[in-house]
All heavy atoms as an XYZ file, in Angstrom:
830
protein
N     -13.777    -33.724    -91.626
C     -14.727    -33.012    -90.802
C     -16.110    -33.659    -90.857
O     -16.750    -33.844    -89.847
C     -14.813    -31.571    -91.300
C     -14.723    -30.548    -90.239
C     -14.707    -29.155    -90.870
C     -14.468    -28.107    -89.857
N     -14.418    -26.773    -90.399
N     -16.536    -33.975    -92.070
C     -17.890    -34.503    -92.234
C     -17.899    -35.893    -92.851
O     -18.935    -36.364    -93.269
C     -18.724    -33.554    -93.094
C     -18.764    -32.161    -92.559
N     -19.459    -31.827    -91.424
C     -18.160    -31.033    -92.975
C     -19.286    -30.529    -91.173
N     -18.511    -30.035    -92.094
N     -16.728    -36.538    -92.964
C     -16.662    -37.873    -93.535
C     -16.683    -37.895    -95.049
O     -16.862    -38.945    -95.644
N     -16.511    -36.720    -95.672
C     -16.490    -36.632    -97.133
C     -15.316    -35.759    -97.550
O     -14.898    -34.882    -96.803
C     -17.794    -36.020    -97.646
C     -19.019    -36.847    -97.339
S     -20.549    -36.037    -97.857
C     -20.328    -35.927    -99.608
N     -14.806    -36.028    -98.750
C     -13.718    -35.213    -99.295
C     -14.279    -34.143   -100.218
O     -15.235    -34.396   -100.964
C     -12.725    -36.080   -100.066
C     -11.987    -37.049    -99.191
C     -12.160    -38.416    -99.317
C     -11.113    -36.605    -98.207
C     -11.485    -39.315    -98.507
C     -10.437    -37.488    -97.383
C     -10.627    -38.838    -97.545
O      -9.962    -39.719    -96.739
N     -13.661    -32.955   -100.182
C     -14.053    -31.887   -101.081
C     -13.529    -32.153   -102.475
O     -12.521    -32.816   -102.662
N     -14.219    -31.647   -103.474
C     -13.804    -31.868   -104.855
C     -13.579    -30.576   -105.631
O     -13.088    -30.598   -106.750
C     -14.811    -32.742   -105.572
C     -16.186    -32.115   -105.654
N     -16.722    -31.360   -104.666
C     -17.115    -32.139   -106.618
C     -17.922    -30.942   -105.016
N     -18.186    -31.403   -106.195
N     -13.893    -29.445   -105.039
C     -13.713    -28.149   -105.690
C     -12.329    -27.613   -105.321
O     -12.099    -27.152   -104.203
C     -14.807    -27.188   -105.227
C     -14.729    -25.828   -105.888
O     -13.651    -25.454   -106.408
O     -15.753    -25.129   -105.883
N     -11.398    -27.672   -106.271
C     -10.008    -27.307   -106.001
C      -9.885    -25.866   -105.524
O      -9.156    -25.583   -104.576
C      -9.131    -27.556   -107.253
C      -9.096    -29.051   -107.564
C      -7.725    -27.032   -107.038
C      -8.464    -29.383   -108.891
N     -10.596    -24.952   -106.152
C     -10.502    -23.539   -105.742
C     -11.039    -23.334   -104.329
O     -10.490    -22.556   -103.557
C     -11.227    -22.640   -106.737
C     -10.503    -22.446   -108.059
C     -11.360    -21.648   -109.045
C      -9.161    -21.751   -107.855
N     -12.097    -24.051   -103.964
C     -12.636    -23.926   -102.604
C     -11.639    -24.474   -101.587
O     -11.480    -23.921   -100.497
C     -13.972    -24.650   -102.483
C     -14.611    -24.462   -101.131
C     -15.991    -25.048   -101.059
C     -16.583    -24.772    -99.687
N     -17.928    -25.283    -99.545
N     -10.941    -25.550   -101.951
C      -9.964    -26.137   -101.037
C      -8.756    -25.222   -100.827
O      -8.020    -25.387    -99.863
C      -9.508    -27.499   -101.557
C     -10.600    -28.575   -101.561
C     -10.094    -29.840   -102.231
C     -11.078    -28.864   -100.147
N      -8.565    -24.241   -101.708
C      -7.463    -23.287   -101.559
C      -7.807    -22.161   -100.585
O      -6.948    -21.348   -100.251
C      -7.092    -22.701   -102.924
N      -9.041    -22.102   -100.116
C      -9.441    -21.063    -99.169
C      -8.839    -21.346    -97.796
O      -8.576    -22.491    -97.439
C     -10.959    -20.976    -99.081
C     -11.599    -20.535   -100.372
C     -13.118    -20.574   -100.307
O     -13.710    -20.968    -99.286
N     -13.762    -20.194   -101.389
N      -8.642    -20.299    -97.012
C      -7.946    -20.426    -95.731
C      -8.657    -21.336    -94.728
O      -8.035    -21.825    -93.793
C      -7.705    -19.050    -95.120
O      -8.935    -18.400    -94.890
N      -9.939    -21.592    -94.914
C     -10.653    -22.525    -94.035
C     -10.022    -23.928    -94.120
O      -9.975    -24.656    -93.133
C     -12.125    -22.593    -94.427
C     -12.931    -23.573    -93.614
C     -14.378    -23.672    -94.079
O     -14.825    -22.893    -94.943
O     -15.081    -24.553    -93.548
N      -9.545    -24.288    -95.311
C      -8.959    -25.610    -95.532
C      -7.445    -25.565    -95.725
O      -6.753    -26.516    -95.424
C      -9.585    -26.265    -96.766
C     -11.084    -26.351    -96.681
C     -11.891    -25.466    -97.382
C     -11.692    -27.310    -95.876
C     -13.276    -25.536    -97.288
C     -13.072    -27.381    -95.769
C     -13.855    -26.490    -96.484
O     -15.215    -26.553    -96.382
N      -6.954    -24.470    -96.274
C      -5.532    -24.311    -96.593
C      -4.973    -23.195    -95.723
O      -5.298    -22.023    -95.922
C      -5.387    -23.979    -98.084
S      -3.710    -23.637    -98.625
N      -4.135    -23.559    -94.730
C      -3.608    -22.553    -93.810
C      -2.278    -23.033    -93.228
O      -1.882    -24.183    -93.421
C      -4.630    -22.245    -92.713
C      -5.106    -23.494    -92.019
O      -4.320    -24.205    -91.405
N      -6.405    -23.780    -92.133
N      -1.610    -22.165    -92.523
C      -0.295    -22.493    -91.952
C      -0.377    -23.672    -90.993
O       0.576    -24.446    -90.877
C       0.280    -21.270    -91.232
N      -1.505    -23.857    -90.343
C      -1.669    -24.958    -89.406
C      -1.543    -26.332    -90.050
O      -1.172    -27.299    -89.408
N      -1.867    -26.428    -91.332
C      -1.715    -27.709    -92.026
C      -0.655    -27.638    -93.134
O      -0.637    -28.471    -94.040
C      -3.059    -28.235    -92.555
C      -3.709    -27.289    -93.545
O      -3.067    -26.471    -94.188
N      -5.020    -27.415    -93.680
N       0.215    -26.621    -93.042
C       1.345    -26.527    -93.964
C       0.977    -26.043    -95.349
O       1.679    -26.336    -96.320
N      -0.096    -25.305    -95.467
C      -0.588    -24.854    -96.770
C      -0.623    -23.324    -96.812
O      -1.021    -22.681    -95.846
C      -1.985    -25.426    -97.001
S      -2.663    -25.107    -98.633
N      -0.214    -22.744    -97.924
C      -0.254    -21.297    -98.113
C      -1.298    -20.989    -99.180
O      -1.080    -21.245   -100.360
C       1.123    -20.786    -98.551
C       1.146    -19.283    -98.704
O       0.206    -18.681    -99.202
N       2.239    -18.682    -98.286
N      -2.460    -20.442    -98.799
C      -3.540    -20.224    -99.758
C      -3.146    -19.311   -100.919
O      -3.571    -19.545   -102.048
C      -4.674    -19.619    -98.938
C      -4.165    -19.419    -97.570
C      -2.825    -20.045    -97.449
N      -2.331    -18.308   -100.670
C      -1.923    -17.401   -101.753
C      -1.098    -18.148   -102.801
O      -1.290    -17.961   -104.006
C      -1.132    -16.223   -101.187
N      -0.190    -19.012   -102.342
C       0.628    -19.790   -103.275
C      -0.212    -20.797   -104.055
O      -0.022    -20.983   -105.257
C       1.745    -20.522   -102.536
C       2.830    -19.577   -102.039
O       2.876    -18.404   -102.483
O       3.631    -20.013   -101.184
N      -1.128    -21.464   -103.367
C      -1.983    -22.442   -104.043
C      -2.852    -21.749   -105.087
O      -2.980    -22.220   -106.223
C      -2.846    -23.215   -103.030
C      -3.867    -24.090   -103.739
C      -1.967    -24.052   -102.107
N      -3.436    -20.618   -104.725
C      -4.272    -19.869   -105.665
C      -3.460    -19.404   -106.874
O      -3.926    -19.494   -108.018
C      -4.903    -18.674   -104.949
C      -6.235    -18.196   -105.455
C      -7.220    -19.336   -105.615
C      -6.796    -17.135   -104.550
N      -2.244    -18.950   -106.645
C      -1.375    -18.519   -107.749
C      -1.056    -19.702   -108.666
O      -1.055    -19.566   -109.887
C      -0.090    -17.898   -107.199
C       0.801    -17.350   -108.281
C       1.976    -16.579   -107.709
N       2.795    -16.072   -108.800
C       4.112    -16.129   -108.834
N       4.784    -16.626   -107.815
N       4.773    -15.679   -109.876
N      -0.771    -20.862   -108.087
C      -0.471    -22.055   -108.886
C      -1.681    -22.481   -109.717
O      -1.527    -22.924   -110.854
C      -0.028    -23.194   -107.976
N      -2.885    -22.336   -109.164
C      -4.099    -22.745   -109.867
C      -4.548    -21.756   -110.933
O      -5.292    -22.126   -111.840
C      -5.237    -22.945   -108.867
C      -5.093    -24.120   -107.905
C      -6.196    -24.068   -106.851
C      -5.124    -25.432   -108.655
N      -4.116    -20.515   -110.842
C      -4.593    -19.480   -111.774
C      -3.445    -18.944   -112.629
O      -3.243    -19.363   -113.754
C      -5.289    -18.341   -110.999
O      -4.398    -17.810   -110.024
C      -6.553    -18.834   -110.313
N      -2.680    -18.067   -112.058
C      -1.610    -17.375   -112.776
C      -0.542    -18.319   -113.340
O       0.026    -18.072   -114.397
C      -0.966    -16.372   -111.807
C       0.124    -15.527   -112.344
C       0.715    -14.646   -111.245
O      -0.011    -14.275   -110.293
O       1.902    -14.337   -111.350
N      -0.268    -19.411   -112.648
C       0.779    -20.350   -113.071
C       0.199    -21.692   -113.523
O       0.855    -22.727   -113.436
C       1.775    -20.567   -111.930
C       2.545    -19.325   -111.493
C       3.346    -19.599   -110.230
C       3.452    -18.854   -112.617
N      -1.020    -21.675   -114.060
C      -1.662    -22.934   -114.461
C      -0.954    -23.600   -115.638
O      -1.155    -24.793   -115.880
C      -3.134    -22.712   -114.785
O      -3.263    -21.816   -115.872
N      -0.103    -22.859   -116.360
C       0.684    -23.481   -117.432
C       1.873    -24.255   -116.861
O       2.460    -25.092   -117.538
C       1.163    -22.437   -118.435
C       1.991    -21.335   -117.799
O       1.729    -20.980   -116.637
O       2.914    -20.825   -118.466
N       2.232    -23.997   -115.625
C       3.338    -24.690   -114.945
C       2.795    -25.815   -114.061
O       3.330    -26.920   -114.064
C       4.167    -23.701   -114.089
C       5.251    -24.430   -113.303
C       4.769    -22.608   -114.960
N       1.732    -25.540   -113.311
C       1.157    -26.496   -112.365
C      -0.202    -26.981   -112.871
O      -1.115    -26.183   -113.036
C       0.972    -25.853   -110.986
C       2.254    -25.391   -110.362
C       2.662    -24.065   -110.471
C       3.062    -26.273   -109.666
C       3.842    -23.636   -109.890
C       4.247    -25.853   -109.080
C       4.639    -24.529   -109.201
N      -0.322    -28.263   -113.093
C      -1.587    -28.862   -113.514
C      -2.054    -29.768   -112.380
O      -1.486    -30.834   -112.147
C      -1.385    -29.657   -114.801
C      -2.665    -30.298   -115.297
O      -3.759    -29.915   -114.826
O      -2.579    -31.196   -116.157
N      -3.064    -29.328   -111.657
C      -3.540    -30.038   -110.476
C      -4.877    -30.692   -110.781
O      -5.754    -30.079   -111.384
C      -3.702    -29.050   -109.313
C      -4.084    -29.694   -108.015
C      -3.160    -30.429   -107.289
C      -5.362    -29.571   -107.523
C      -3.506    -31.040   -106.086
C      -5.732    -30.171   -106.328
C      -4.794    -30.905   -105.606
N      -5.039    -31.941   -110.366
C      -6.327    -32.614   -110.534
C      -6.683    -33.330   -109.240
O      -5.817    -33.704   -108.450
C      -6.278    -33.600   -111.701
O      -5.348    -34.631   -111.451
N      -7.960    -33.515   -109.054
C      -8.468    -34.154   -107.845
C      -9.601    -35.084   -108.240
O     -10.554    -34.674   -108.899
C      -8.981    -33.075   -106.876
C      -9.426    -33.494   -105.505
C      -8.317    -34.205   -104.744
C      -9.891    -32.271   -104.720
N      -9.459    -36.334   -107.871
C     -10.490    -37.341   -108.141
C     -11.044    -37.792   -106.795
O     -10.290    -38.242   -105.926
C      -9.881    -38.512   -108.902
C     -10.867    -39.545   -109.374
C     -10.195    -40.610   -110.233
N      -8.954    -41.103   -109.672
C      -8.862    -42.149   -108.854
N      -9.928    -42.813   -108.477
N      -7.682    -42.541   -108.389
N     -12.340    -37.649   -106.616
C     -12.986    -37.960   -105.339
C     -14.147    -38.918   -105.587
O     -14.913    -38.736   -106.525
C     -13.517    -36.664   -104.671
C     -14.333    -36.984   -103.434
C     -12.377    -35.732   -104.333
N     -14.256    -39.928   -104.744
C     -15.401    -40.828   -104.764
C     -15.913    -40.955   -103.336
O     -15.460    -41.801   -102.564
C     -15.020    -42.191   -105.335
C     -16.215    -43.124   -105.458
O     -17.334    -42.755   -105.013
O     -16.039    -44.237   -105.984
N     -16.848    -40.071   -102.983
C     -17.383    -40.066   -101.619
C     -18.368    -41.203   -101.361
O     -18.702    -41.478   -100.209
C     -18.045    -38.722   -101.308
C     -17.019    -37.673   -100.968
O     -16.103    -37.923   -100.194
N     -17.151    -36.499   -101.557
N     -18.819    -41.878   -102.422
C     -19.741    -42.999   -102.229
C     -18.998    -44.329   -102.069
O     -19.621    -45.353   -101.786
C     -20.724    -43.087   -103.402
O     -20.032    -43.367   -104.606
N     -17.676    -44.311   -102.226
C     -16.889    -45.539   -102.076
C     -16.923    -46.025   -100.634
O     -17.069    -45.238    -99.699
C     -15.448    -45.284   -102.505
N     -16.774    -47.309   -100.476
C     -16.722    -47.898    -99.135
C     -15.499    -48.795    -98.984
O     -15.456    -49.645    -98.102
C     -17.993    -48.718    -98.845
O     -18.109    -49.741    -99.846
C     -19.221    -47.837    -98.850
N     -14.506    -48.598    -99.843
C     -13.352    -49.501    -99.862
C     -12.041    -48.831    -99.467
O     -11.005    -49.492    -99.458
C     -13.205    -50.088   -101.267
O     -13.048    -49.044   -102.209
N     -12.046    -47.563    -99.159
C     -10.806    -46.843    -98.860
C     -10.653    -46.593    -97.359
O     -11.565    -46.843    -96.587
C     -10.774    -45.524    -99.626
S     -10.690    -45.781   -101.413
N      -9.493    -46.081    -96.979
C      -9.225    -45.793    -95.571
C     -10.231    -44.758    -95.070
O     -10.480    -43.757    -95.723
C      -7.785    -45.269    -95.383
C      -7.536    -44.883    -93.934
C      -6.774    -46.305    -95.847
N     -10.789    -45.034    -93.916
C     -11.768    -44.119    -93.313
C     -11.104    -43.405    -92.146
O     -10.723    -44.039    -91.164
C     -12.989    -44.912    -92.838
C     -14.077    -44.056    -92.240
C     -15.249    -44.925    -91.824
C     -16.328    -44.099    -91.169
N     -17.392    -44.940    -90.637
N     -10.957    -42.080    -92.267
C     -10.324    -41.300    -91.208
C     -11.342    -40.663    -90.283
O     -11.017    -40.221    -89.202
C      -9.419    -40.213    -91.807
C      -8.209    -40.814    -92.473
C      -8.152    -40.954    -93.847
C      -7.128    -41.263    -91.724
C      -7.047    -41.517    -94.457
C      -6.024    -41.833    -92.323
C      -5.989    -41.959    -93.690
O      -4.901    -42.523    -94.282
N     -12.589    -40.610    -90.699
C     -13.637    -40.046    -89.868
C     -13.933    -41.021    -88.723
O     -13.693    -42.206    -88.817
C     -14.886    -39.811    -90.722
C     -15.885    -38.898    -90.059
O     -15.528    -38.123    -89.182
N     -17.120    -38.969    -90.475
N     -14.448    -40.521    -87.647
C     -14.730    -41.346    -86.467
C     -15.956    -42.212    -86.742
O     -16.963    -41.704    -87.207
C     -14.965    -40.439    -85.234
C     -15.339    -41.260    -84.024
C     -13.727    -39.601    -84.975
N     -15.938    -43.501    -86.482
C     -14.783    -44.276    -86.044
C     -13.876    -44.604    -87.235
O     -14.339    -44.994    -88.291
C     -15.397    -45.544    -85.460
C     -16.664    -45.738    -86.235
C     -17.157    -44.345    -86.569
N     -12.577    -44.452    -87.043
C     -11.603    -44.711    -88.099
C     -11.531    -46.211    -88.390
O     -11.787    -47.031    -87.523
C     -10.229    -44.202    -87.694
N     -11.184    -46.532    -89.640
C     -11.082    -47.917    -90.051
C     -10.165    -47.983    -91.264
O     -10.118    -47.030    -92.049
C     -12.463    -48.475    -90.390
C     -12.474    -49.984    -90.489
O     -11.434    -50.624    -90.567
N     -13.670    -50.560    -90.484
N      -9.455    -49.099    -91.445
C      -8.554    -49.213    -92.582
C      -9.320    -49.385    -93.895
O      -8.763    -49.266    -94.968
C      -7.548    -50.363    -92.385
C      -8.190    -51.725    -92.385
C      -8.294    -52.440    -93.565
C      -8.687    -52.273    -91.211
C      -8.889    -53.700    -93.563
C      -9.270    -53.522    -91.210
C      -9.379    -54.239    -92.387
N     -10.589    -49.680    -93.833
C     -11.425    -49.738    -95.031
C     -12.816    -49.248    -94.655
O     -13.166    -49.164    -93.492
C     -11.488    -51.149    -95.599
O     -12.167    -51.996    -94.701
N     -13.580    -48.922    -95.647
C     -14.947    -48.516    -95.396
C     -15.238    -47.057    -95.621
O     -16.343    -46.606    -95.411
N     -14.230    -46.296    -96.077
C     -14.443    -44.864    -96.274
C     -14.357    -44.424    -97.714
O     -14.112    -45.229    -98.611
N     -14.557    -43.122    -97.951
C     -14.473    -42.562    -99.293
C     -13.026    -42.521    -99.802
O     -12.083    -42.658    -99.028
C     -15.044    -41.147    -99.128
C     -14.819    -40.816    -97.697
C     -14.890    -42.108    -96.948
N     -12.880    -42.332   -101.105
C     -11.557    -42.351   -101.745
C     -11.241    -40.998   -102.377
O     -12.135    -40.274   -102.794
C     -11.529    -43.386   -102.863
S     -11.995    -45.049   -102.394
N      -9.940    -40.689   -102.451
C      -9.505    -39.559   -103.259
C      -8.102    -39.816   -103.782
O      -7.353    -40.610   -103.234
C      -9.541    -38.230   -102.479
C      -8.356    -38.007   -101.581
C      -7.164    -37.492   -102.090
C      -8.415    -38.303   -100.241
C      -6.066    -37.286   -101.258
C      -7.329    -38.096    -99.406
C      -6.147    -37.589    -99.922
N      -7.791    -39.145   -104.873
C      -6.424    -39.087   -105.372
C      -6.192    -37.668   -105.873
O      -6.929    -37.172   -106.715
C      -6.160    -40.072   -106.502
C      -4.717    -39.995   -106.984
C      -4.384    -40.998   -108.069
O      -5.032    -40.940   -109.128
O      -3.497    -41.825   -107.830
N      -5.193    -37.016   -105.307
C      -4.785    -35.688   -105.750
C      -3.513    -35.860   -106.564
O      -2.607    -36.584   -106.165
C      -4.528    -34.781   -104.547
N      -3.466    -35.207   -107.725
C      -2.311    -35.339   -108.610
C      -1.849    -33.962   -109.065
O      -2.644    -33.039   -109.230
C      -2.657    -36.203   -109.816
N      -0.541    -33.845   -109.251
C       0.056    -32.597   -109.709
C       1.090    -32.919   -110.777
O       1.891    -33.841   -110.617
C       0.750    -31.879   -108.543
C       1.517    -30.611   -108.907
C       0.546    -29.494   -109.272
C       2.418    -30.184   -107.777
N       1.031    -32.161   -111.863
C       2.075    -32.235   -112.883
C       2.722    -30.860   -112.951
O       2.040    -29.857   -113.126
C       1.512    -32.609   -114.246
C       2.599    -32.667   -115.331
C       2.046    -33.097   -116.674
C       1.480    -31.909   -117.386
N       1.141    -32.164   -118.784
N       4.016    -30.813   -112.758
C       4.777    -29.571   -112.838
C       5.603    -29.620   -114.121
O       6.338    -30.578   -114.344
C       5.705    -29.442   -111.634
C       6.600    -28.208   -111.597
C       6.795    -27.758   -110.178
C       7.932    -28.453   -112.257
N       5.447    -28.620   -114.962
C       6.209    -28.527   -116.199
C       7.101    -27.298   -116.109
O       6.607    -26.182   -115.936
C       5.268    -28.391   -117.415
O       4.357    -29.487   -117.408
C       6.051    -28.366   -118.710
N       8.410    -27.497   -116.221
C       9.343    -26.371   -116.178
C       9.269    -25.660   -117.524
O       9.499    -26.279   -118.565
C      10.779    -26.838   -115.872
C      11.742    -25.661   -115.894
C      10.828    -27.550   -114.521
N       8.923    -24.362   -117.522
C       8.791    -23.614   -118.778
C      10.070    -23.664   -119.626
O      11.173    -23.702   -119.097
C       8.504    -22.183   -118.317
C       7.946    -22.334   -116.937
C       8.632    -23.536   -116.359
N       9.864    -23.688   -120.923
C      10.939    -23.667   -121.923
C      11.827    -24.909   -121.849
O      12.978    -24.878   -122.273
C      11.764    -22.385   -121.817
C      10.915    -21.151   -121.988
C      11.654    -19.877   -121.648
O      12.730    -19.895   -121.053
N      11.068    -18.752   -122.033
N      11.302    -25.989   -121.285
C      12.013    -27.268   -121.247
C      10.984    -28.371   -121.491
O       9.777    -28.115   -121.539
C      12.690    -27.533   -119.891
O      11.696    -27.865   -118.928
C      13.515    -26.354   -119.432
N      11.452    -29.590   -121.588
C      10.558    -30.750   -121.662
C      10.469    -31.457   -120.323
O       9.919    -32.545   -120.235
C      11.069    -31.744   -122.714
C      10.956    -31.174   -124.108
O      10.012    -30.460   -124.409
N      11.912    -31.493   -124.957
N      11.010    -30.839   -119.282
C      11.082    -31.492   -117.976
C       9.737    -31.424   -117.254
O       9.130    -30.366   -117.137
C      12.163    -30.841   -117.111
C      12.360    -31.544   -115.802
C      13.024    -32.758   -115.745
C      11.887    -30.998   -114.624
C      13.208    -33.430   -114.539
C      12.065    -31.649   -113.416
C      12.728    -32.867   -113.375
N       9.300    -32.585   -116.755
C       8.063    -32.676   -115.991
C       8.280    -33.515   -114.740
O       9.037    -34.490   -114.763
C       6.959    -33.361   -116.799
C       6.453    -32.585   -117.961
C       5.354    -33.347   -118.705
O       5.106    -34.536   -118.404
O       4.771    -32.725   -119.590
N       7.598    -33.123   -113.685
C       7.524    -33.919   -112.467
C       6.047    -34.200   -112.227
O       5.219    -33.303   -112.318
C       8.106    -33.170   -111.243
C       7.940    -33.998   -109.986
C       9.547    -32.810   -111.462
N       5.743    -35.452   -111.947
C       4.363    -35.845   -111.652
C       4.324    -36.463   -110.260
O       5.197    -37.255   -109.909
C       3.848    -36.856   -112.664
C       3.725    -36.304   -114.055
C       3.344    -37.408   -115.042
N       3.285    -36.897   -116.384
C       2.173    -36.491   -117.000
N       1.020    -36.570   -116.358
N       2.206    -36.043   -118.218
N       3.327    -36.071   -109.503
C       3.165    -36.629   -108.173
C       1.699    -36.847   -107.870
O       0.841    -36.138   -108.391
N       1.425    -37.841   -107.056
C       0.045    -38.084   -106.635
C       0.045    -38.654   -105.226
O       1.032    -39.231   -104.774
C      -0.668    -39.042   -107.594
O      -0.064    -40.320   -107.565
N      -1.073    -38.439   -104.549
C      -1.261    -39.002   -103.209
C      -2.712    -39.426   -103.078
O      -3.621    -38.759   -103.588
C      -0.852    -38.005   -102.093
C      -0.859    -38.706   -100.744
C      -1.714    -36.750   -102.124
C      -0.171    -37.926    -99.640
N      -2.914    -40.569   -102.412
C      -4.261    -41.094   -102.170
C      -4.620    -40.936   -100.696
O      -3.772    -40.602    -99.879
C      -4.326    -42.576   -102.552
C      -4.019    -42.841   -103.998
C      -4.226    -44.294   -104.354
N      -3.672    -45.220   -103.367
C      -3.079    -46.363   -103.678
N      -2.925    -46.719   -104.919
N      -2.624    -47.165   -102.725
N      -5.862    -41.231   -100.385
C      -6.329    -41.102    -99.006
C      -5.582    -42.044    -98.058
O      -5.482    -41.772    -96.872
C      -7.843    -41.332    -98.907
C      -8.287    -42.777    -98.883
C      -8.036    -43.523   -100.188
O      -8.095    -42.900   -101.267
O      -7.778    -44.736   -100.134
N      -5.018    -43.130    -98.583
C      -4.261    -44.045    -97.726
C      -2.803    -43.602    -97.576
O      -1.969    -44.335    -97.070
C      -4.334    -45.478    -98.247
C      -3.721    -45.637    -99.637
O      -3.233    -44.643   -100.214
O      -3.736    -46.772   -100.150
N      -2.531    -42.391    -98.053
C      -1.218    -41.739    -97.966
C      -0.175    -42.360    -98.889
O       1.017    -42.127    -98.726
C      -0.714    -41.694    -96.525
C      -1.659    -40.895    -95.643
C      -1.142    -40.783    -94.233
N      -2.088    -39.993    -93.452
C      -2.389    -40.241    -92.207
N      -1.822    -41.224    -91.572
N      -3.246    -39.484    -91.573
N      -0.620    -43.167    -99.874
C       0.307    -43.694   -100.869
C       0.743    -42.536   -101.754
O      -0.084    -41.847   -102.348
C      -0.336    -44.794   -101.720
C       0.591    -45.279   -102.813
C       1.655    -46.126   -102.522
C       0.423    -44.848   -104.124
C       2.524    -46.548   -103.507
C       1.284    -45.275   -105.112
C       2.328    -46.118   -104.808
O       3.185    -46.535   -105.776
N       2.039    -42.317   -101.821
C       2.619    -41.196   -102.566
C       3.439    -41.748   -103.718
O       4.245    -42.660   -103.534
C       3.513    -40.374   -101.629
C       4.208    -39.160   -102.203
C       3.205    -38.093   -102.590
C       5.186    -38.602   -101.171
N       3.236    -41.188   -104.904
C       3.980    -41.603   -106.084
C       4.532    -40.358   -106.759
O       3.782    -39.416   -107.030
C       3.070    -42.374   -107.042
C       3.818    -42.922   -108.226
O       5.029    -43.146   -108.167
N       3.105    -43.147   -109.313
N       5.841    -40.325   -107.013
C       6.482    -39.192   -107.683
C       7.371    -39.736   -108.788
O       8.118    -40.690   -108.576
C       7.327    -38.352   -106.695
C       8.030    -37.208   -107.416
C       6.464    -37.821   -105.565
N       7.289    -39.126   -109.964
C       8.147    -39.522   -111.075
C       8.534    -38.278   -111.867
O       7.884    -37.239   -111.791
C       7.430    -40.529   -111.987
O       6.285    -39.936   -112.561
N       9.604    -38.391   -112.634
C      10.039    -37.283   -113.489
C      10.647    -37.876   -114.744
O      11.016    -39.038   -114.794
C      11.030    -36.365   -112.766
C      12.272    -37.068   -112.298
C      13.399    -37.139   -113.111
C      12.312    -37.656   -111.050
C      14.539    -37.789   -112.679
C      13.451    -38.300   -110.612
C      14.570    -38.372   -111.434
N      10.740    -37.046   -115.773
C      11.336    -37.515   -117.013
C      12.731    -36.924   -117.176
O      13.025    -35.844   -116.679
C      10.462    -37.142   -118.209
C      10.369    -35.636   -118.418
O      10.624    -34.862   -117.512
N      10.011    -35.226   -119.611
N      13.587    -37.656   -117.836
C      14.922    -37.159   -118.144
C      15.869    -37.194   -116.961
O      15.500    -37.503   -115.840
N      17.117    -36.875   -117.261
C      18.139    -36.872   -116.215
C      18.492    -35.455   -115.772
O      19.044    -35.265   -114.702
C      19.398    -37.590   -116.708
O      19.879    -36.963   -117.873
N      18.178    -34.459   -116.589
C      18.426    -33.062   -116.193
C      17.342    -32.602   -115.248
O      16.183    -32.980   -115.379
C      18.421    -32.152   -117.428
C      19.761    -32.064   -118.100
C      19.775    -30.959   -119.139
O      19.370    -29.831   -118.814
O      20.170    -31.259   -120.275
N      17.727    -31.755   -114.302
C      16.773    -31.176   -113.375
C      16.955    -29.658   -113.379
O      17.697    -29.134   -112.547
C      16.956    -31.766   -111.986
C      16.551    -33.225   -111.968
C      16.862    -33.875   -110.652
N      16.537    -35.263   -110.654
C      17.287    -36.227   -111.181
N      18.411    -35.936   -111.777
N      16.912    -37.479   -111.121
N      16.281    -28.995   -114.320
C      16.467    -27.536   -114.426
C      15.842    -26.793   -113.257
O      14.971    -27.318   -112.565
C      15.745    -27.198   -115.734
C      14.758    -28.296   -115.912
C      15.352    -29.517   -115.289
N      16.287    -25.569   -113.055
C      15.726    -24.707   -112.004
C      14.369    -24.183   -112.447
O      14.141    -23.927   -113.624
C      16.655    -23.524   -111.721
S      18.204    -24.028   -110.977
N      13.485    -24.001   -111.511
C      12.161    -23.439   -111.776
C      12.158    -22.021   -111.261
O      12.120    -21.782   -110.062
C      11.084    -24.264   -111.079
C       9.638    -23.782   -111.243
C       9.243    -23.764   -112.720
C       8.702    -24.671   -110.451
N      12.213    -21.071   -112.181
C      12.238    -19.650   -111.815
C      10.846    -19.068   -112.027
O      10.391    -18.951   -113.155
C      13.259    -18.904   -112.682
C      13.385    -17.440   -112.297
O      12.810    -17.045   -111.264
O      14.058    -16.711   -113.044
N      10.177    -18.722   -110.947
C       8.819    -18.189   -111.030
C       8.752    -16.692   -110.762
O       7.685    -16.167   -110.478
C       7.902    -18.938   -110.051
C       7.744    -20.425   -110.318
C       6.899    -21.061   -109.235
C       7.139    -20.668   -111.679
N       9.868    -16.018   -110.859
C       9.868    -14.570   -110.585
C       9.355    -13.778   -111.757
O       9.198    -14.223   -112.828
C      11.286    -14.086   -110.250
O      12.161    -14.429   -111.315
C      11.735    -14.666   -108.946
């Protein structure tokens, strides 16, 4: 919107930024950040002064814009199983997990 990335995770969970139109459910995100913070560990690294990342603001360019990396670690309770994922502003996505078992995540 303004050529800069937000860095306040709780603010980004508000419906102005997180809504059905962009595939985000604010209630679920807020629950993951608060009530289920022992299961979901979310981090956001933003460098709005960078000039080396993909620029999506007008005029768009493959370089010259600010950078971000959003990362999530999911830990299945009562197990050692973890899934880690991250995405950057250039849409590079990285997902990894430990072990060969994939237990169910019951959040009820």
